TIZA-575515 format. One line per 2 residues: number of its first residue (from 1); their letters; for each residue x, y, z of N, C-alpha, C. Coordinates in Angstrom, 1 decimal. Example, Ala and Ser with C-alpha at 12.3 -4.5 7.8 and 13.67 -1.06 7.14 Angstrom:
1> as> 13.2:-5.7:7.8:12.3:-4.5:7.8:13.2:-3.3:7.8 ~ 12.8:-2.2:7.1:13.7:-1.1:7.1:12.9:0.0:7.9
% end
This chain:
1> xx> 0.8:-1.2:0.0:0.0:0.0:0.0:0.9:1.3:0.0 ~ 0.4:2.3:-0.6:1.0:3.6:-0.5:0.5:4.3:0.7
3> xx> 1.3:4.7:1.6:0.9:5.2:2.9:1.6:6.6:3.2 ~ 0.8:7.5:3.6:1.4:8.8:4.0:1.1:9.0:5.5
5> xx> 2.1:9.4:6.3:2.0:9.5:7.7:2.4:10.9:8.2 ~ 1.4:11.5:8.9:1.8:12.8:9.6:2.2:12.4:11.0
7> xx> 3.1:13.2:11.6:3.6:12.8:12.9:4.5:11.6:12.9 ~ 5.1:11.3:11.8:5.9:10.1:11.6:7.2:10.2:12.3
9> xx> 7.6:11.4:12.8:8.9:11.5:13.5:8.6:11.5:15.0 ~ 7.4:11.4:15.5:7.1:11.4:16.9:7.3:10.0:17.5
11> xx> 6.9:9.9:18.8:7.2:8.7:19.5:6.4:7.4:18.9 ~ 5.2:7.6:18.7:4.4:6.5:18.0:4.8:6.4:16.5
13> xx> 4.9:7.6:15.9:5.2:7.6:14.5:6.5:6.9:14.0 ~ 7.5:7.0:14.8:8.8:6.3:14.4:8.6:4.8:14.4
15> xx> 7.9:4.3:15.5:7.7:2.9:15.5:6.8:2.4:14.4 ~ 5.8:3.3:14.1:4.8:2.9:13.0:5.5:2.9:11.7
17> xx> 6.3:3.9:11.4:7.0:3.9:10.1:7.9:2.7:9.9 ~ 8.6:2.4:11.0:9.5:1.2:10.9:8.7:-0.1:10.6
19> xx> 7.6:-0.2:11.3:6.7:-1.3:11.2:6.1:-1.4:9.7 ~ 5.7:-0.3:9.2:5.1:-0.3:7.9:6.1:-0.7:6.8
21> xx> 7.3:-0.1:7.0:8.4:-0.5:6.0:8.7:-2.0:6.1 ~ 8.8:-2.5:7.3:9.0:-3.9:7.5:7.9:-4.8:6.8
23> xx> 6.7:-4.2:6.8:5.6:-4.9:6.2:5.5:-4.7:4.7 ~ 6.4:-4.0:4.1:6.5:-3.8:2.7:5.7:-2.6:2.1
25> xx> 5.2:-1.7:2.9:4.4:-0.6:2.4:5.3:0.5:2.0 ~ 4.9:1.2:0.9:5.6:2.4:0.4:5.2:3.5:1.4
27> xx> 6.1:4.0:2.2:5.7:4.9:3.3:6.4:6.2:3.2 ~ 5.6:7.3:3.2:6.1:8.7:3.1:5.7:9.4:4.5
29> xx> 6.6:10.2:4.9:6.5:10.9:6.2:6.4:12.4:5.9 ~ 5.3:13.0:6.4:5.1:14.5:6.3:5.9:15.1:7.4
31> xx> 6.7:16.1:7.1:7.6:16.6:8.1:8.0:18.1:7.8 ~ 8.3:18.8:8.8:8.8:20.2:8.6:10.3:20.1:8.4
33> xx> 11.0:19.0:8.8:12.4:18.9:8.7:12.8:17.6:8.0 ~ 12.8:17.6:6.7:13.1:16.4:5.9:14.5:15.8:6.2
35> xx> 15.4:16.6:6.6:16.8:16.1:6.9:16.8:15.3:8.1 ~ 15.8:15.3:9.0:15.8:14.6:10.2:15.0:13.3:10.1
37> xx> 14.4:13.0:8.9:13.7:11.7:8.7:14.6:10.6:8.3 ~ 14.8:9.6:9.2:15.7:8.5:8.9:15.0:7.3:8.3
39> xx> 13.7:7.2:8.4:13.0:6.1:7.9:11.8:6.6:7.1 ~ 11.6:6.0:5.9:10.5:6.5:5.1:10.9:7.6:4.2
41> xx> 10.1:8.0:3.2:10.4:9.0:2.3:9.8:10.4:2.8 ~ 10.7:11.4:3.0:10.2:12.6:3.6:9.5:13.5:2.6
43> xx> 8.4:14.1:3.1:7.6:15.1:2.3:7.5:16.3:3.1 ~ 8.0:17.4:2.6:8.0:18.7:3.3:6.5:19.2:3.4
45> xx> 6.1:19.6:4.6:4.8:20.3:4.8:4.9:21.2:6.0 ~ 3.9:22.1:6.2:3.9:23.0:7.3:2.7:22.6:8.3
47> xx> 2.0:21.5:8.0:0.9:21.1:8.8:-0.3:22.1:8.8 ~ -0.3:23.0:7.9:-1.4:24.0:7.9:-2.0:24.2:6.5
49> xx> -1.1:24.2:5.5:-1.6:24.6:4.1:-1.2:23.5:3.1 ~ -1.8:23.6:1.9:-1.5:22.7:0.9:-0.2:23.0:0.2
51> xx> 0.4:21.9:-0.4:1.7:22.1:-1.1:2.0:20.9:-1.9 ~ 3.3:20.7:-2.2:3.7:19.6:-3.1:3.3:18.3:-2.5
53> xx> 3.2:18.2:-1.1:2.9:17.0:-0.4:1.5:16.5:-0.7 ~ 0.6:17.5:-1.1:-0.9:17.2:-1.1:-1.2:16.1:-2.2
55> xx> -0.5:16.1:-3.3:-0.7:15.1:-4.3:-0.4:13.7:-3.8 ~ 0.7:13.6:-3.0:1.0:12.3:-2.4:-0.1:11.8:-1.5
57> xx> -0.6:12.7:-0.6:-1.7:12.3:0.3:-2.9:12.0:-0.4 ~ -3.3:12.7:-1.5:-4.5:12.5:-2.2:-4.4:11.1:-2.9
59> xx> -3.2:10.7:-3.4:-3.1:9.5:-4.2:-2.8:8.3:-3.3 ~ -2.6:8.5:-2.0:-2.3:7.4:-1.1:-3.4:6.4:-0.9
61> xx> -3.1:5.2:-0.6:-4.1:4.2:-0.2:-4.5:4.4:1.3 ~ -3.6:4.9:2.1:-3.8:5.1:3.5:-3.2:6.4:3.9
63> xx> -3.9:7.2:4.7:-3.3:8.4:5.3:-3.5:8.2:6.8 ~ -2.3:8.3:7.5:-2.3:8.1:8.9:-2.0:9.4:9.6
65> xx> -2.8:9.9:10.5:-2.7:11.2:11.1:-2.4:11.1:12.6 ~ -1.1:11.4:12.9:-0.6:11.4:14.3:-0.1:12.7:14.7
67> xx> -0.3:13.7:13.9:0.3:15.1:14.2:-0.4:15.7:15.3 ~ 0.4:16.4:16.2:-0.1:17.2:17.3:0.9:17.4:18.3
69> xx> 1.0:18.7:18.8:2.0:19.0:19.8:1.8:18.2:21.1 ~ 2.9:17.8:21.7:2.9:17.0:22.9:2.2:17.7:24.1
71> xx> 1.2:17.0:24.7:0.5:17.6:25.8:1.4:17.7:27.1 ~ 2.4:17.0:27.2:3.2:16.9:28.4:4.4:17.8:28.4
73> xx> 4.6:18.7:27.4:5.7:19.6:27.4:5.5:21.0:27.9 ~ 5.0:21.1:29.1:4.8:22.4:29.7:3.4:22.6:30.2
75> xx> 3.3:23.7:31.1:2.0:24.0:31.7:1.0:24.4:30.7 ~ -0.3:24.2:30.9:-1.3:24.5:30.0:-1.8:26.0:30.2
77> xx> -0.9:26.9:30.0:-1.4:28.3:29.9:-2.2:28.5:28.7 ~ -2.9:29.6:28.6:-3.9:29.8:27.5:-3.2:29.7:26.2
79> xx> -2.0:30.3:26.0:-1.4:30.2:24.7:-1.0:28.8:24.3 ~ -0.6:28.0:25.3:-0.2:26.6:25.0:-1.5:25.8:24.7
81> xx> -2.6:26.0:25.4:-3.8:25.3:25.1:-4.2:25.6:23.6 ~ -4.1:26.8:23.2:-4.4:27.1:21.8:-3.5:26.4:20.8
83> xx> -2.2:26.3:21.2:-1.3:25.6:20.3:-1.6:24.1:20.2 ~ -1.9:23.5:21.4:-2.2:22.1:21.4:-3.4:21.8:20.5
85> xx> -4.5:22.6:20.6:-5.7:22.4:19.8:-5.4:22.7:18.3 ~ -4.8:23.8:18.1:-4.5:24.2:16.7:-3.6:23.2:15.9
87> xx> -2.6:22.7:16.6:-1.7:21.8:16.0:-2.4:20.5:15.5 ~ -3.5:20.1:16.2:-4.3:19.0:15.8:-5.3:19.3:14.7
89> xx> -6.0:20.4:14.9:-7.1:20.7:14.0:-6.5:21.2:12.6 ~ -5.4:21.9:12.6:-4.8:22.4:11.4:-4.3:21.2:10.6
91> xx> -3.5:20.3:11.2:-3.0:19.2:10.5:-4.1:18.3:9.9 ~ -5.1:18.0:10.7:-6.2:17.1:10.3:-6.9:17.8:9.2
93> xx> -7.2:19.1:9.3:-8.0:19.8:8.2:-7.2:19.8:6.9 ~ -5.9:20.0:7.0:-5.0:20.0:5.8:-5.1:18.6:5.1
95> xx> -5.0:17.6:5.9:-5.0:16.2:5.3:-6.4:15.9:4.6 ~ -7.5:16.3:5.3:-8.8:16.1:4.7:-9.0:16.9:3.4
97> xx> -8.5:18.1:3.4:-8.6:19.0:2.2:-7.8:18.4:1.1 ~ -6.6:17.8:1.3:-5.8:17.1:0.3:-6.6:15.9:-0.3
99> xx> -7.2:15.1:0.6:-7.9:13.9:0.1:-9.1:14.3:-0.7 ~ -9.7:15.4:-0.5:-10.9:15.9:-1.2:-10.6:16.2:-2.7
101> xx> -9.3:16.4:-3.0:-8.9:16.7:-4.4:-9.1:15.5:-5.3 ~ -9.1:14.3:-4.7:-9.4:13.0:-5.4:-10.5:12.3:-4.7
103> xx> -11.7:12.8:-4.7:-12.8:12.3:-3.9:-13.2:10.9:-4.2 ~ -13.0:10.4:-5.4:-13.5:9.1:-5.8:-12.5:8.0:-5.4
105> xx> -11.3:8.3:-5.0:-10.3:7.3:-4.7:-10.6:6.5:-3.5 ~ -10.4:5.2:-3.5:-10.6:4.3:-2.4:-9.4:4.4:-1.4
107> xx> -9.7:4.8:-0.2:-8.6:5.0:0.8:-9.1:4.8:2.2 ~ -8.2:4.8:3.1:-8.5:4.8:4.6:-7.8:6.0:5.2
109> xx> -8.5:6.6:6.1:-7.9:7.7:6.9:-8.0:7.3:8.4 ~ -6.8:7.0:8.9:-6.7:6.6:10.4:-6.2:7.8:11.1
111> xx> -7.0:8.3:12.0:-6.6:9.5:12.7:-6.6:9.3:14.3 ~ -5.5:9.8:14.9:-5.4:9.6:16.3:-6.3:10.5:17.1
113> xx> -6.7:10.0:18.3:-7.4:10.8:19.3:-6.8:10.3:20.6 ~ -7.5:10.5:21.7:-6.9:10.1:23.0:-8.0:9.8:24.0
115> xx> -7.7:9.0:25.0:-8.7:8.6:26.0:-9.1:9.8:26.9 ~ -8.3:10.9:26.8:-8.8:12.1:27.5:-10.2:12.5:27.0
117> xx> -10.7:12.0:25.9:-12.0:12.3:25.4:-13.0:12.0:26.5 ~ -12.8:11.0:27.4:-13.7:10.5:28.4:-13.7:11.4:29.6
119> xx> -12.7:12.2:29.8:-12.6:13.1:31.0:-12.4:12.2:32.3 ~ -12.1:12.9:33.4:-12.0:12.1:34.7:-13.3:11.4:35.0
121> xx> -13.2:10.0:35.2:-14.4:9.3:35.4:-14.3:8.3:36.6 ~ -13.3:8.4:37.5:-13.3:7.5:38.6:-13.1:6.1:38.2
123> xx> -13.9:5.2:38.8:-13.8:3.8:38.6:-14.7:3.3:37.4 ~ -15.4:4.2:36.8:-16.3:3.7:35.7:-15.5:3.1:34.5
125> xx> -16.0:1.9:34.1:-15.3:1.3:33.0:-15.8:1.9:31.7 ~ -14.9:2.3:30.8:-15.3:3.0:29.6:-14.9:2.3:28.4
127> xx> -16.0:1.9:27.6:-15.7:1.4:26.3:-16.1:2.5:25.3 ~ -16.1:2.1:24.0:-16.3:3.1:22.9:-17.7:3.7:22.9
129> xx> -18.7:3.2:23.7:-20.0:3.7:23.7:-20.1:4.8:24.8 ~ -19.1:4.9:25.7:-19.2:5.9:26.8:-19.2:7.3:26.2
131> xx> -19.9:8.2:26.9:-20.1:9.6:26.5:-18.8:10.4:26.7 ~ -18.8:11.5:26.0:-17.7:12.5:26.2:-17.7:13.0:27.6
133> xx> -16.5:13.2:28.2:-16.4:13.8:29.5:-16.2:15.3:29.5 ~ -15.7:15.8:30.7:-15.5:17.2:30.9:-14.0:17.5:30.9
135> xx> -13.7:18.8:30.7:-12.3:19.2:30.8:-11.6:19.6:29.5 ~ -10.4:20.1:29.6:-9.7:20.5:28.4:-9.4:19.4:27.4
137> xx> -8.9:18.3:27.9:-8.6:17.2:27.1:-9.8:16.6:26.4 ~ -10.9:16.5:27.1:-12.1:16.0:26.4:-12.6:16.9:25.3
139> xx> -12.5:18.2:25.5:-12.9:19.2:24.5:-12.0:19.1:23.3 ~ -10.7:19.0:23.6:-9.7:18.9:22.5:-9.9:17.6:21.6
141> xx> -10.1:16.5:22.3:-10.2:15.2:21.6:-11.5:15.3:20.8 ~ -12.6:15.8:21.3:-13.9:15.9:20.6:-13.7:16.7:19.3
143> xx> -13.0:17.8:19.4:-12.9:18.7:18.3:-12.0:18.0:17.2 ~ -10.9:17.3:17.7:-10.0:16.6:16.8:-10.8:15.5:16.1
145> xx> -11.6:14.8:16.7:-12.4:13.7:16.1:-13.4:14.3:15.1 ~ -14.0:15.4:15.5:-15.0:16.0:14.6:-14.3:16.4:13.3
147> xx> -13.1:17.0:13.4:-12.3:17.4:12.2:-12.0:16.2:11.3 ~ -11.6:15.0:11.9:-11.3:13.8:11.2:-12.5:13.3:10.5
149> xx> -13.7:13.4:11.1:-14.9:12.8:10.5:-15.3:13.6:9.3 ~ -14.7:14.7:9.1:-15.0:15.5:7.8:-14.6:14.7:6.6
151> xx> -13.7:13.7:6.8:-13.2:12.9:5.7:-14.2:11.7:5.3 ~ -15.3:11.6:6.0:-16.2:10.5:5.8:-16.7:10.4:4.3
153> xx> -16.8:11.5:3.7:-17.3:11.5:2.3:-16.3:11.0:1.3 ~ -15.0:11.0:1.7:-13.9:10.7:0.7:-13.0:9.6:1.2
155> xx> -13.4:8.9:2.3:-12.5:7.9:2.9:-13.2:7.1:3.9 ~ -12.7:5.8:4.1:-13.1:5.1:5.3:-12.3:5.7:6.4
157> xx> -13.0:6.0:7.5:-12.4:6.8:8.6:-12.4:5.9:9.8 ~ -11.2:5.8:10.4:-11.0:5.1:11.7:-10.3:6.1:12.7
159> xx> -10.9:6.2:13.9:-10.4:7.1:14.9:-9.9:6.2:16.1 ~ -8.7:6.4:16.5:-8.1:5.6:17.5:-7.9:6.4:18.8
161> xx> -8.5:6.1:19.9:-8.4:6.8:21.1:-7.2:6.2:21.9 ~ -6.1:6.7:21.8:-4.9:6.1:22.5:-4.8:6.4:23.9
163> xx> -4.4:5.4:24.7:-4.0:5.6:26.1:-2.5:6.0:26.1 ~ -1.9:6.1:27.3:-0.5:6.5:27.4:0.3:5.4:26.7
165> xx> 1.2:5.8:25.8:2.0:4.8:25.1:3.3:4.5:25.8 ~ 3.6:3.2:26.1:4.8:2.8:26.8:5.7:2.1:25.9
167> xx> 7.0:2.6:25.8:7.9:2.0:24.9:9.3:2.5:25.3 ~ 10.4:1.9:24.7:11.7:2.3:25.0:12.1:3.6:24.3
169> xx> 12.9:4.4:25.0:13.5:5.6:24.4:12.8:6.8:24.4 ~ 11.7:7.0:25.1:10.9:8.2:25.1:9.5:8.1:25.7
171> xx> 8.7:9.1:25.4:7.3:9.0:25.8:7.2:9.3:27.3 ~ 6.0:9.0:27.8:5.8:9.2:29.3:6.7:8.5:30.2
173> xx> 7.1:7.3:29.8:8.0:6.5:30.6:9.3:7.2:30.9 ~ 9.9:7.8:29.9:11.2:8.5:30.0:11.1:9.6:31.1
175> xx> 9.9:10.2:31.2:9.8:11.3:32.2:9.7:10.8:33.6 ~ 9.3:9.5:33.8:9.1:8.9:35.1:10.4:8.3:35.7
177> xx> 11.4:8.0:34.8:12.5:7.2:35.3:13.4:7.7:36.3 ~ 13.8:9.0:36.2:14.8:9.6:37.1:14.5:9.4:38.6
179> xx> 13.4:9.8:39.1:13.1:9.7:40.5:13.1:8.2:40.9 ~ 12.7:7.3:40.1:12.7:5.9:40.5:14.1:5.3:40.5
181> xx> 14.9:5.7:39.5:16.3:5.3:39.5:17.1:5.8:40.7 ~ 16.7:6.9:41.2:17.3:7.5:42.4:16.7:6.9:43.7
183> xx> 15.8:6.0:43.6:15.1:5.5:44.7:14.1:6.4:45.4 ~ 13.6:7.4:44.6:12.7:8.4:45.2:11.3:8.3:44.6
185> xx> 11.0:7.2:43.9:9.7:7.1:43.2:8.6:6.7:44.2 ~ 7.4:6.8:43.7:6.3:6.4:44.5:5.0:6.8:43.8
187> xx> 3.9:6.4:44.4:2.6:6.7:43.8:2.3:8.2:43.8 ~ 1.4:8.6:43.0:1.0:10.0:43.0:-0.3:10.2:43.8
189> xx> -0.3:11.0:44.8:-1.5:11.2:45.6:-1.9:9.9:46.2 ~ -3.2:9.6:46.1:-3.8:8.3:46.6:-3.3:7.1:45.9
191> xx> -2.9:7.3:44.6:-2.5:6.1:43.7:-3.7:5.4:43.2 ~ -4.9:5.8:43.5:-6.1:5.1:43.0:-6.5:5.4:41.6
193> xx> -6.0:6.5:41.1:-6.4:7.0:39.7:-6.0:5.9:38.7 ~ -6.9:5.7:37.7:-6.6:4.7:36.7:-5.7:5.2:35.6
195> xx> -4.9:4.3:35.1:-3.9:4.6:34.0:-4.2:3.6:32.9 ~ -4.7:4.1:31.8:-4.9:3.3:30.6:-3.8:3.5:29.6
197> xx> -3.2:2.4:29.2:-1.9:2.4:28.5:-1.9:1.5:27.3 ~ -0.9:1.6:26.5:-0.7:0.6:25.4:0.8:0.6:25.1
199> xx> 1.3:-0.6:24.8:2.8:-0.6:24.4:2.9:0.0:23.0 ~ 4.1:0.6:22.8:4.3:1.3:21.5:4.2:0.3:20.3
201> xx> 4.7:-0.9:20.5:4.6:-1.9:19.4:3.2:-2.2:19.1 ~ 2.4:-2.4:20.1:0.9:-2.7:19.9:0.2:-1.5:19.3
203> xx> 0.7:-0.3:19.7:0.1:0.9:19.0:0.3:0.9:17.5 ~ 1.5:0.6:17.1:1.8:0.5:15.7:1.0:-0.6:15.0
205> xx> 0.8:-1.8:15.7:0.1:-2.9:15.2:-1.4:-2.5:15.1 ~ -2.0:-1.8:16.0:-3.4:-1.4:15.9:-3.6:-0.5:14.7
207> xx> -2.7:0.4:14.5:-2.8:1.3:13.3:-2.7:0.5:12.0 ~ -1.8:-0.5:11.9:-1.7:-1.3:10.8:-3.0:-2.1:10.6
209> xx> -3.6:-2.6:11.7:-4.8:-3.4:11.6:-5.9:-2.5:11.1 ~ -6.0:-1.3:11.6:-7.1:-0.4:11.2:-6.9:-0.1:9.7
211> xx> -5.7:0.1:9.3:-5.4:0.4:7.9:-5.8:-0.7:6.9 ~ -5.4:-1.9:7.3:-5.6:-3.0:6.3:-6.9:-3.8:6.5
213> xx> -7.6:-3.7:7.6:-8.8:-4.4:7.8:-10.0:-3.5:7.2 ~ -10.5:-3.9:6.1:-11.5:-3.1:5.4:-12.8:-3.0:6.2
215> xx> -13.0:-3.8:7.1:-14.2:-3.7:7.9:-14.1:-2.8:9.1 ~ -12.9:-2.3:9.3:-12.7:-1.3:10.5:-13.2:0.1:10.1
217> xx> -14.0:0.6:11.0:-14.5:2.0:10.8:-15.0:2.5:12.1 ~ -14.9:3.8:12.3:-15.4:4.5:13.5:-14.4:4.5:14.6
219> xx> -14.8:4.6:15.8:-13.9:4.8:17.0:-13.5:3.5:17.6 ~ -12.2:3.4:18.0:-11.7:2.2:18.7:-10.8:2.8:19.8
221> xx> -11.0:2.2:21.0:-10.1:2.5:22.1:-8.8:1.7:21.9 ~ -7.7:2.5:21.7:-6.4:1.8:21.5:-5.6:1.8:22.8
223> xx> -6.1:0.9:23.7:-5.5:0.7:25.0:-5.4:-0.8:25.3 ~ -4.4:-1.2:26.1:-4.2:-2.6:26.5:-5.5:-3.0:27.3
225> xx> -5.8:-4.3:27.3:-7.0:-4.8:28.0:-6.9:-4.7:29.5 ~ -5.7:-4.4:30.0:-5.5:-4.3:31.5:-5.1:-3.0:32.0
227> xx> -6.1:-2.0:32.1:-5.7:-0.7:32.7:-5.3:-1.0:34.2 ~ -4.5:-0.1:34.7:-4.0:-0.3:36.1:-4.2:1.0:36.9
229> xx> -4.2:0.9:38.2:-4.2:2.1:39.0:-2.7:2.6:39.1 ~ -2.6:3.9:39.4:-1.3:4.5:39.5:-0.4:3.8:40.5
231> xx> -1.0:3.3:41.6:-0.1:2.6:42.6:0.4:1.3:42.0 ~ -0.4:0.6:41.1:0.0:-0.6:40.5:1.1:-0.3:39.4
233> xx> 0.9:0.8:38.7:2.0:1.2:37.7:3.3:1.5:38.4 ~ 3.3:2.3:39.5:4.5:2.7:40.2:5.2:1.5:40.8
235> xx> 4.4:0.5:41.3:5.0:-0.7:41.9:5.6:-1.5:40.8 ~ 5.0:-1.6:39.7:5.5:-2.4:38.5:6.8:-1.7:38.0
237> xx> 6.8:-0.4:38.0:8.0:0.3:37.5:9.2:0.1:38.5 ~ 8.9:0.1:39.8:9.9:-0.1:40.8:10.5:-1.5:40.7
239> xx> 9.6:-2.5:40.5:10.1:-3.9:40.3:11.0:-4.0:39.1 ~ 10.6:-3.4:38.0:11.4:-3.5:36.8:12.7:-2.8:36.9
241> xx> 12.8:-1.8:37.8:14.1:-1.1:38.0:14.9:-1.6:39.2 ~ 14.2:-2.5:39.9:14.8:-3.0:41.2:15.1:-1.9:42.2
243> xx> 14.1:-1.0:42.3:14.2:0.1:43.2:12.9:0.2:44.1 ~ 13.0:0.9:45.2:11.8:1.0:46.0:10.8:2.0:45.4
245> xx> 9.6:2.0:45.9:8.6:2.9:45.5:7.9:3.4:46.8 ~ 8.5:4.1:47.6:8.0:4.4:49.0:7.8:5.9:49.3
247> xx> 8.0:6.7:48.2:7.8:8.2:48.5:6.6:8.7:47.7 ~ 5.4:8.7:48.3:4.3:9.2:47.6:4.4:10.7:47.3
249> xx> 3.9:11.2:46.2:3.9:12.6:45.8:2.6:13.2:46.1 ~ 2.5:14.1:47.0:1.2:14.8:47.4:0.6:15.5:46.2
251> xx> -0.7:15.5:46.2:-1.4:16.1:45.1:-1.1:17.6:44.9 ~ -0.9:18.3:46.1:-0.6:19.7:46.0:0.7:20.0:45.3
253> xx> 1.7:19.1:45.4:2.9:19.3:44.7:2.7:19.2:43.2 ~ 1.9:18.3:42.8:1.7:18.1:41.3:0.9:19.3:40.8
255> xx> 0.0:19.8:41.6:-0.8:21.0:41.2:0.1:22.2:41.0 ~ 1.0:22.4:42.0:1.9:23.6:41.9:2.8:23.5:40.7
257> xx> 3.3:22.2:40.4:4.3:22.1:39.3:3.6:22.1:38.0 ~ 2.4:21.5:37.8:1.9:21.3:36.5:0.5:22.0:36.3
259> xx> -0.1:22.5:37.3:-1.4:23.2:37.2:-2.5:22.3:36.6 ~ -3.3:22.8:35.6:-4.4:22.0:35.1:-4.0:20.7:34.5
261> xx> -2.8:20.6:33.9:-2.3:19.4:33.4:-2.3:18.3:34.4 ~ -1.9:18.6:35.7:-1.9:17.6:36.7:-3.3:17.2:37.1
263> xx> -4.2:18.1:37.1:-5.6:17.8:37.4:-6.2:16.7:36.5 ~ -5.8:16.9:35.2:-6.5:16.1:34.2:-5.7:14.8:33.7
265> xx> -4.4:14.8:34.1:-3.6:13.7:33.6:-3.0:12.9:34.7 ~ -2.5:13.5:35.8:-1.8:12.8:36.8:-2.6:12.5:38.0
267> xx> -3.6:13.3:38.3:-4.4:13.1:39.6:-5.7:12.5:39.3 ~ -6.0:12.3:38.0:-7.3:11.6:37.6:-6.9:10.7:36.5
269> xx> -7.9:10.0:36.0:-7.6:9.1:34.9:-8.9:8.5:34.3 ~ -8.7:7.5:33.5:-9.9:6.8:32.9:-9.6:5.3:32.9
271> xx> -10.6:4.5:33.2:-10.5:3.1:33.1:-11.1:2.6:31.8 ~ -10.2:2.6:30.8:-10.6:2.4:29.4:-10.4:1.0:29.0
273> xx> -11.3:0.4:28.3:-11.2:-1.0:27.8:-11.4:-1.0:26.2 ~ -10.6:-1.8:25.5:-10.6:-1.8:24.0:-11.7:-2.8:23.5
275> xx> -12.9:-2.6:23.9:-14.0:-3.6:23.6:-14.1:-3.9:22.1 ~ -14.0:-2.9:21.2:-14.2:-3.1:19.8:-13.1:-3.8:19.2
277> xx> -11.8:-3.5:19.6:-10.7:-4.2:19.1:-10.8:-5.7:19.4 ~ -11.1:-6.0:20.7:-11.1:-7.4:21.1:-12.3:-8.1:20.4
279> xx> -13.4:-7.5:20.3:-14.5:-8.1:19.6:-14.3:-8.4:18.1 ~ -13.4:-7.6:17.5:-13.0:-7.8:16.1:-11.8:-8.6:15.9
281> xx> -11.3:-9.2:17.0:-10.2:-10.2:16.8:-8.8:-9.7:17.0 ~ -8.6:-8.4:17.3:-7.2:-8.0:17.5:-6.6:-8.6:18.7
283> xx> -5.4:-9.0:18.6:-4.7:-9.7:19.7:-3.5:-8.8:20.2 ~ -3.5:-8.4:21.4:-2.4:-7.6:21.9:-1.2:-8.5:22.3
285> xx> 0.0:-8.0:21.9:1.2:-8.8:22.3:1.6:-8.5:23.7 ~ 1.3:-7.3:24.3:1.6:-7.0:25.6:0.4:-6.6:26.4
287> xx> -0.2:-7.5:27.2:-1.4:-7.3:27.9:-1.2:-6.8:29.3 ~ 0.0:-7.1:29.9:0.3:-6.8:31.3:1.3:-5.6:31.4
289> xx> 1.1:-4.8:32.4:2.0:-3.6:32.5:3.4:-4.1:32.9 ~ 3.6:-5.2:33.6:4.9:-5.7:34.0:5.7:-6.0:32.7
291> xx> 5.1:-6.8:31.8:5.8:-7.2:30.6:6.1:-6.0:29.7 ~ 5.2:-5.0:29.6:5.4:-3.9:28.8:6.6:-3.0:29.4
293> xx> 6.7:-2.9:30.7:7.8:-2.1:31.3:9.1:-2.9:31.1 ~ 9.1:-4.2:31.4:10.3:-4.9:31.2:10.9:-4.8:29.8
295> xx> 10.0:-4.9:28.8:10.4:-4.8:27.4:10.9:-3.4:27.2 ~ 10.2:-2.3:27.6:10.6:-1.0:27.3:11.9:-0.6:28.0
297> xx> 12.2:-1.2:29.1:13.4:-0.8:29.9:14.6:-1.6:29.6 ~ 14.4:-2.9:29.2:15.5:-3.8:29.0:15.7:-4.3:27.6
299> xx> 15.0:-3.8:26.7:15.2:-4.2:25.3:16.6:-3.9:24.8 ~ 17.2:-4.8:24.2:18.6:-4.6:23.7:18.6:-4.4:22.1
% end
């Protein structure tokens, strides 16, 4: 298949592009910095407007949309909230506009979203039928998904609500390692908040499945079948590093350091289950947080 990927140099995107090339797909990467693309064929774009890249996207068999500024890189001040939203809506809108130039072409559009769509929900188990929640992340995810659905008339559309992606060399795990390696790690606040996650390899496999399975359409939760509480996550990370996890971090510290981001990501969570993926036969390679962390930390 001819595949065009936005966000191909990001944490999920790098693993995805590697996977697609291994599967024999002709893979192009939309990027602002072509000289930094090590895998795939780079296509220069600004993630806002049409250009030479548009023809490749319009002619592709699959367009994969992972573009969006990282939510964990700084406090959510007003200007940053605008950038987080605009980076997603602009890129998605540009891709949809490009595909509309060849409206009769058979293609699939796989667009990322996030479990933040559900908002803080306590112990409620959330499958794809659950309603939208409250908060900034829920609003952003809903608007992102609405922009992607604009491609319905020109493409099969699949929206993947990703949990936190766990893998080697980056992502959320990289930010957690230092205090644990120093023996200063521990649960956040009560540790009861749910953590919905997926291994990076499984994230790439889910995207491939959505791309190649012609019956796939609509929203899927891209999370491992076993969500865990924060206290279970921190205990598993301590075991994997052979370090203690005895220093809980008070909620007030997280609020002072991270503001609204702490409220919506670190002090609350979602208990998300991938009901539609499981019902449609997808098999996760890493179902348990222990095995995912062991692989991410000790892969050679």
